[in-house]
C-alpha positions in Angstrom: -87.2 22.7 153.6 -86.7 26.7 154.3 -83.8 28.1 152.4 -82.1 29.1 155.6 -82.1 25.3 157.0 -78.7 23.3 156.5 -77.0 20.3 158.0 -73.3 19.1 158.0 -73.0 15.3 158.0 -70.4 12.7 157.3 -70.7 8.9 156.5 -69.9 6.5 159.1 -69.2 3.5 156.5 -71.5 1.2 158.3 -74.7 0.7 156.8 -74.6 4.1 154.9 -75.7 5.8 158.3 -74.7 9.5 158.5 -73.7 11.6 161.7 -74.7 15.1 162.2 -71.5 16.7 163.4 -73.5 19.5 165.2 -75.5 17.0 167.1 -72.2 15.4 168.2 -70.4 18.7 169.4 -73.7 19.8 171.1 -74.0 16.6 173.1 -70.0 16.9 174.1 -70.8 20.3 175.5 -73.6 19.2 177.2 -76.3 21.6 175.5 -78.5 19.1 174.2 -82.2 18.9 175.3 -81.9 22.1 177.4 -85.2 24.2 177.9 -84.4 27.9 177.3 -84.1 29.1 180.7 -81.2 26.4 181.2 -79.1 27.5 178.0 -75.7 28.7 178.7 -72.4 29.5 176.8 -69.6 26.8 177.2 -66.6 28.0 179.0 -64.2 26.8 175.8 -66.4 29.6 173.8 -65.8 32.3 176.3 -62.2 31.9 176.7 -61.2 32.2 173.1 -59.9 34.7 170.7 -61.4 38.1 170.1 -62.5 37.0 166.7 -64.6 33.8 167.7 -66.1 35.7 170.7 -67.1 38.5 168.4 -68.7 36.0 166.0 -70.5 34.2 168.8 -71.9 37.6 169.9 -73.2 38.5 166.5 -75.0 34.9 166.2 -76.5 35.5 169.7 -77.7 39.1 168.9 -78.9 38.2 165.2 -81.1 35.6 166.9 -82.2 37.2 170.4 -80.6 40.4 170.2 -82.6 44.1 169.6 -81.6 47.4 168.7 -84.0 50.2 168.7 -84.2 53.1 166.7 -82.0 55.1 168.7 -79.2 52.8 168.3 -79.6 51.2 171.9 -78.7 47.6 172.3 -79.9 44.8 174.2 -80.1 41.0 174.8 -83.1 39.3 176.2 -83.2 35.6 177.5 -85.2 33.3 180.2 -81.9 31.9 180.9 -79.6 33.8 183.5 -76.4 31.8 182.8 -77.0 32.8 179.0 -77.4 36.5 179.8 -74.4 36.2 182.1 -72.6 35.0 179.4 -73.4 37.5 176.9 -72.6 40.3 179.4 -69.0 38.5 179.9 -68.7 38.5 176.1 -69.5 42.2 175.8 -67.0 43.2 178.6 -64.4 40.9 177.1 -64.6 42.9 173.9 -63.9 46.2 175.6 -68.0 47.2 176.2 -69.9 48.5 178.9 -72.8 45.9 179.9 -75.8 45.8 182.5 -77.9 43.2 183.6 -81.5 43.6 184.8 -84.7 41.4 184.9 -88.2 41.8 184.0 -91.3 39.5 184.7 -93.7 39.3 182.0 -96.6 37.1 180.9 -96.1 35.1 177.7 -98.1 33.6 175.1 -97.8 29.8 173.9 -100.4 28.2 171.4 -102.7 31.5 171.9 -102.7 30.5 175.5 -101.6 33.1 178.1 -99.3 31.5 180.6 -98.0 32.4 184.1 -95.4 35.2 184.7 -91.9 34.5 183.5 -88.7 36.4 184.5 -86.6 37.6 181.7 -83.1 38.5 181.8 -82.1 41.7 179.7 -78.2 42.7 179.1 -78.0 46.5 177.7 -74.8 47.3 176.6 -72.8 49.2 174.2 -69.5 48.4 172.3 -66.4 50.4 170.9 -67.0 52.3 168.0 -65.5 49.9 165.6 -67.5 47.0 166.4 -71.1 45.8 165.5 -72.8 43.1 167.3 -74.9 42.6 164.3 -74.7 40.7 160.7 -78.2 40.8 160.0 -78.6 44.0 157.7 -81.8 45.5 159.4 -80.4 45.3 162.6 -76.8 46.4 161.7 -78.3 49.7 159.8 -79.9 50.7 163.3 -76.1 50.6 164.9 -74.6 54.0 166.0 -71.1 54.5 166.2 -70.8 55.8 169.9 -69.0 55.0 173.0 -70.4 55.0 176.3 -67.5 55.4 179.0 -67.5 55.6 182.8 -67.6 59.1 184.0 -66.3 60.2 187.3 -69.1 62.2 189.1 -67.4 63.4 192.2 -64.0 63.4 193.7 -63.5 63.4 197.6 -60.6 63.6 199.8 -60.3 60.3 202.0 -57.0 60.7 203.2 -53.2 61.1 202.0 -51.0 58.5 201.6 -47.9 57.7 199.0 -49.1 55.0 196.5 -46.0 52.7 195.8 -47.5 50.0 193.7 -46.7 50.8 190.2 -47.5 50.2 186.3 -44.7 48.9 184.7 -43.4 50.2 181.3 -44.8 47.2 179.3 -47.7 47.1 176.8 -49.7 44.8 178.9 -48.8 45.7 182.4 -52.0 47.2 183.2 -54.7 47.0 185.9 -57.9 45.3 185.6 -61.4 46.3 186.5 -65.0 45.2 186.3 -67.2 48.0 187.8 -64.5 50.1 189.6 -61.2 51.6 187.9 -58.1 51.0 190.2 -54.6 52.1 189.6 -52.7 51.0 192.4 -53.0 47.8 194.6 -53.2 48.4 198.4 -54.4 51.9 198.3 -56.7 51.7 195.8 -58.5 48.5 197.4 -58.8 50.8 200.4 -60.4 53.5 198.3 -63.0 51.0 196.6 -63.7 49.8 200.2 -64.8 53.4 200.9 -67.1 53.8 198.4 -69.1 50.4 199.2 -72.3 50.7 201.4 -71.8 49.8 204.9 -72.5 46.3 205.9 -72.0 44.9 202.3 -70.5 41.4 202.4 -66.9 41.8 200.9 -64.1 39.3 200.3 -60.6 40.6 199.7 -58.8 37.5 198.4 -54.8 36.6 197.8 -52.7 33.8 197.3 -50.2 34.1 200.2 -50.8 34.2 204.0 -48.1 37.1 204.2 -50.1 39.0 201.9 -53.2 38.5 203.5 -51.9 39.4 206.7 -50.1 42.8 205.1 -53.7 43.8 203.6 -55.6 42.9 206.8 -53.3 45.3 208.7 -53.7 48.0 206.2 -57.4 47.7 206.1 -57.5 47.7 209.8 -55.3 50.7 210.0 -57.3 52.9 208.0 -60.2 52.3 210.6 -62.7 49.9 208.9 -65.0 48.4 211.2 -65.8 44.7 211.0 -62.9 43.5 209.4 -62.3 39.4 209.4 -59.4 37.3 208.9 -59.4 33.7 207.2 -55.9 31.9 207.0 -54.1 29.4 208.5 -55.8 29.0 211.9 -57.8 32.3 211.8 -61.3 31.5 210.9 -62.7 35.0 211.8 -65.1 36.2 209.1 -66.8 39.3 209.2 -68.7 41.8 206.8 -65.1 42.6 205.1 -63.3 39.1 205.1 -59.7 39.3 204.0 -58.6 35.9 202.9 -56.2 33.3 201.4 -57.8 31.3 198.8 -56.5 28.0 200.3 -58.6 28.6 203.3 -61.7 29.8 201.6 -63.5 26.3 202.3 -63.7 27.2 205.7 -66.6 29.7 205.0 -68.1 27.8 202.0 -71.7 28.8 203.3 -71.0 32.3 203.4 -69.9 32.6 199.8 -73.3 33.0 198.3 -73.9 36.2 200.4 -70.6 37.9 199.0 -71.5 41.1 196.9 -68.1 42.5 196.5 -65.0 40.4 195.5 -61.2 42.2 195.5 -58.5 40.1 194.2 -54.9 41.1 194.9 -51.8 40.0 192.5 -54.2 38.5 189.9 -51.4 37.1 188.1 -50.7 34.5 190.9 -54.5 34.0 191.5 -55.9 32.1 188.1 -55.2 28.4 188.8 -58.0 25.9 189.3 -58.5 26.6 193.0 -58.9 30.3 192.6 -61.4 30.0 189.4 -63.5 27.5 191.4 -64.0 30.1 194.1 -64.9 33.1 191.2 -67.5 30.6 189.8 -69.1 30.0 193.2 -69.5 33.9 193.9 -72.5 34.2 192.0 -73.6 37.1 193.8 -70.4 39.1 193.5 -71.3 41.7 190.9 -68.8 44.0 191.7 -65.3 42.3 191.1 -61.8 43.9 190.9 -58.6 42.4 190.1 -55.3 44.3 190.8 -51.8 43.5 189.8 -48.8 45.5 188.2 -48.3 42.5 186.3 -51.5 40.9 185.5 -50.9 38.6 182.7 -48.1 36.3 182.7 -45.1 36.3 180.2 -46.1 39.6 178.9 -49.6 38.3 177.6 -48.2 35.6 175.7 -50.1 32.9 177.7 -53.3 33.4 175.9 -55.2 31.1 178.3 -54.5 32.8 181.6 -55.0 36.2 179.6 -58.4 35.4 178.7 -59.4 33.9 181.9 -58.6 37.0 183.9 -60.6 38.9 181.3 -63.4 36.5 181.7 -63.6 36.4 185.4 -62.9 40.5 185.6 -64.1 42.0 182.4 -62.1 44.1 180.4 -58.6 45.5 181.1 -58.3 49.3 181.7 -55.9 50.4 178.6 -54.6 53.9 180.0 -51.1 54.4 178.8 -50.7 58.1 178.7 -49.2 59.9 182.0 -51.5 62.8 181.2 -54.3 60.7 182.4 -52.7 59.8 185.8 -51.0 56.5 185.3 -47.5 56.9 186.2 -44.3 54.7 184.6 -41.6 53.2 186.6 -39.1 55.8 185.5 -41.6 58.6 186.2 -42.0 57.5 189.8 -38.6 57.1 190.3 -37.8 60.8 188.8 -40.5 62.0 191.7 -38.8 60.5 194.3 -41.7 57.9 195.1 -39.6 54.9 193.8 -35.7 54.4 194.6 -33.6 54.8 191.7 -31.7 51.5 190.7 -28.1 50.1 190.0 -28.4 46.7 188.1 -24.9 44.7 188.2 -24.7 41.2 186.9 -21.6 39.0 187.7 -20.5 36.2 185.3 -20.6 32.7 186.8 -18.3 30.3 184.9 -17.9 27.3 187.2 -18.2 24.5 187.1 -19.4 24.0 183.7 -22.6 22.1 183.2 -23.5 20.1 180.0 -26.5 20.6 177.9 -29.2 18.8 180.1 -32.8 19.4 180.9 -33.7 22.5 182.8 -34.5 21.3 186.0 -31.1 19.5 186.5 -29.2 22.3 185.3 -31.1 24.8 187.7 -30.3 22.1 190.7 -26.6 21.7 189.5 -25.8 25.1 188.4 -27.7 27.1 190.9 -29.2 25.2 194.1 -26.0 23.1 194.5 -23.4 25.2 193.1 -21.1 25.8 195.9 -18.8 28.1 193.7 -21.7 30.3 193.1 -22.7 30.1 196.9 -19.3 31.4 197.7 -19.6 34.5 195.4 -23.3 35.4 196.8 -22.0 35.0 200.2 -18.7 37.5 199.6 -21.4 39.7 197.9 -23.6 39.8 200.9 -20.7 40.2 203.1 -19.5 43.5 201.5 -23.1 45.2 201.7 -24.3 47.8 204.0 -27.6 48.1 204.8 -30.7 45.9 204.7 -29.9 42.9 202.4 -32.5 40.6 200.9 -31.2 37.5 199.0 -33.8 35.4 197.0 -33.7 31.8 196.4 -35.6 29.1 194.6 -34.9 26.1 196.4 -34.8 25.6 200.2 -31.7 23.4 200.2 -30.1 26.6 198.6 -31.3 28.8 201.3 -30.1 26.3 204.0 -26.6 26.4 202.4 -26.4 30.2 202.4 -27.9 30.5 205.8 -25.1 28.2 207.2 -22.7 30.5 205.3 -24.0 33.5 206.6 -24.5 32.6 210.4 -25.9 35.9 211.3 -28.6 36.0 208.5 -32.3 35.5 209.0 -33.8 32.8 207.1 -37.4 32.8 206.1 -39.4 30.0 204.0 -42.9 28.8 203.3 -43.1 26.4 206.3 -42.1 29.1 208.8 -45.1 30.6 210.7 -46.8 34.2 210.3 -45.0 35.5 213.2 -41.6 34.6 211.9 -42.5 36.2 208.6 -43.6 39.5 210.2 -40.9 39.7 212.2 -38.4 39.3 209.2 -40.3 41.6 207.3 -40.3 44.0 210.2 -36.5 43.8 210.5 -36.1 44.6 206.9 -38.1 47.5 207.3 -36.7 49.0 210.2 -33.4 48.0 210.9 -30.7 50.9 211.2 -27.7 48.6 210.8 -26.6 45.9 208.7 -29.0 42.7 208.3 -29.0 40.0 205.7 -32.0 38.3 205.3 -32.8 35.1 202.8 -36.0 34.2 201.4 -37.3 31.9 199.0 -38.8 34.0 196.1 -42.0 32.9 196.5 -42.5 34.9 199.5 -41.4 37.9 198.4 -42.1 37.9 194.8 -45.3 39.8 195.0 -47.2 42.7 197.6 -44.9 42.3 200.3 -43.5 45.8 201.3 -39.6 45.6 202.4 -37.3 48.4 202.3 -34.2 46.8 201.2 -31.0 48.5 200.3 -29.5 45.7 198.4 -31.4 42.8 196.5 -29.6 39.6 195.3 -31.4 37.5 193.1 -30.0 34.2 193.4 -33.1 32.4 192.4 -32.7 32.7 188.5 -35.7 32.9 186.4 -36.8 34.1 183.3 -40.5 34.9 183.8 -41.3 39.1 183.1 -43.9 39.1 186.0 -41.9 37.4 188.5 -38.5 39.3 187.6 -40.6 42.5 187.6 -42.3 41.8 191.1 -38.9 40.9 192.7 -37.2 44.3 191.6 -40.6 45.9 192.9 -39.7 44.6 196.5 -36.5 46.6 196.3 -37.8 49.9 194.7 -39.7 50.7 197.8 -38.4 54.0 199.4 -37.5 55.0 203.0 -35.9 57.7 205.1 -32.6 56.2 205.0 -32.6 55.0 201.3 -32.5 56.6 197.7 -31.3 53.8 195.5 -31.4 50.1 195.3 -28.4 47.9 194.6 -29.7 45.0 192.4 -27.2 42.2 191.9 -27.9 39.2 189.7 -26.1 36.8 187.5 -24.9 35.6 184.1 -24.8 31.9 184.1 -22.1 31.0 181.6 -22.1 27.3 182.6 -25.1 26.0 180.7 -27.1 27.2 177.8 -30.5 27.0 179.7 -29.1 29.2 182.4 -27.4 31.8 180.5 -30.6 32.0 178.2 -32.6 32.8 181.3 -30.0 35.3 182.1 -30.0 37.2 179.0 -34.0 37.3 179.5 -33.4 38.7 182.6 -31.3 41.5 181.5 -33.6 42.1 178.6 -36.7 42.4 180.8 -34.7 45.0 183.1 -33.4 47.0 180.4 -37.1 47.2 178.9 -38.3 48.8 181.9 -35.6 51.3 182.2 -33.1 50.2 184.2 -29.3 50.5 183.4 -27.7 47.2 183.4 -23.8 46.5 183.9 -21.9 43.2 183.6 -19.1 43.3 185.8 -16.3 40.6 187.0 -16.4 39.6 190.2 -13.6 41.9 192.5 -14.4 41.0 195.9 
């Protein structure tokens, strides 16, 4: 036996037989009895810790990797799936990777065989990372970085960017082959760089966001723009679609070359991930969001899934390089300044209970709370948006505010557009109530007052809600943001404190005031 061979086995306790643990795991991962061109990296290894992904890459490169005398590294395989997996590993570790192929003859038992396709991943990694453990290969590695370079800058139009980079360590935009910084207008910039007649899919989770992006793309003068949501099935060269409707153009998916996903933090459930996997020809993939990672990156599965499907994160934090923070955009007048006031809610006291019951009794069905929200809305001037979590809560407030507009998930797209239009252009006083799912992300409304009656504690949701109100308008310079400290229940109070911390960390000044109206 070679000194490099080894096996791990354990006794079964029956007839003295042994089971090879490696064989067991290989069978579970469906890797057994595969030909070389069928090999792949299981998803559980791709969506894993940085240390484990680096170890996996080193193992693959030690066996099938190559580094020439100039330090150029590559991985070769007859399996396209395996090559794509290696490319993904490199990108997830912050590297730059390119996939190519070559057709060569090969020799088997001294007999020349027919030509076979080989897939080659050429790549570089950050200076501190070496993809080899074998000494002879490791010694050839050179410490150098290969970065994307701006080759040309040309004017494509003028428009104020209002999508923001939040003051948070992980609130950064994500790219694969392109480097975006702002949502809608960066998507426009990406579309302008794509060759004509390139099949492109712009994907989002909400119909309202799809409609908004569609209108924006059409307004910029792009030809051949199709729509796919609800009852509209009109795909074209550029198709703007809701992920729920994507099954209606299943036959077109293999032809898509460019994928752009808006508000990626809302697009990592099983349905959109299944779509990403089917878009095998989409070499160009871009995902954008001011809050790409949920819970500040603490949701590790979501975080690595995003990186897995869309490549490395663009980690640029210095404003000298062009990325602006919330406070800087406010100082420049691009975003509204903000005044944040929290009012205590002290009635009725709710015993320590499971959170959903506390949220129902303490928020959605709390009539004392409803009365405060009504009085608060009545005292505002200009355009006011009230966000709620439950439809029953919205129904109650709508009855208490009979002149208010009330939009929810079951309403038609035309109804939503009409409400959004009024929140953008009404000169007098207007109050709109909406479930927070509709206005959490992406929708442009120019409100003077934002009342968060939905509670919550997730940083990406709170930041996105605040973002609805930070849009500037000719008749608006400051946002009045109103929220509540629910002292009636431990769960609700804890969530209130977390909202205060999130907004404070974003640079907003918070005041807690007694109800005086």
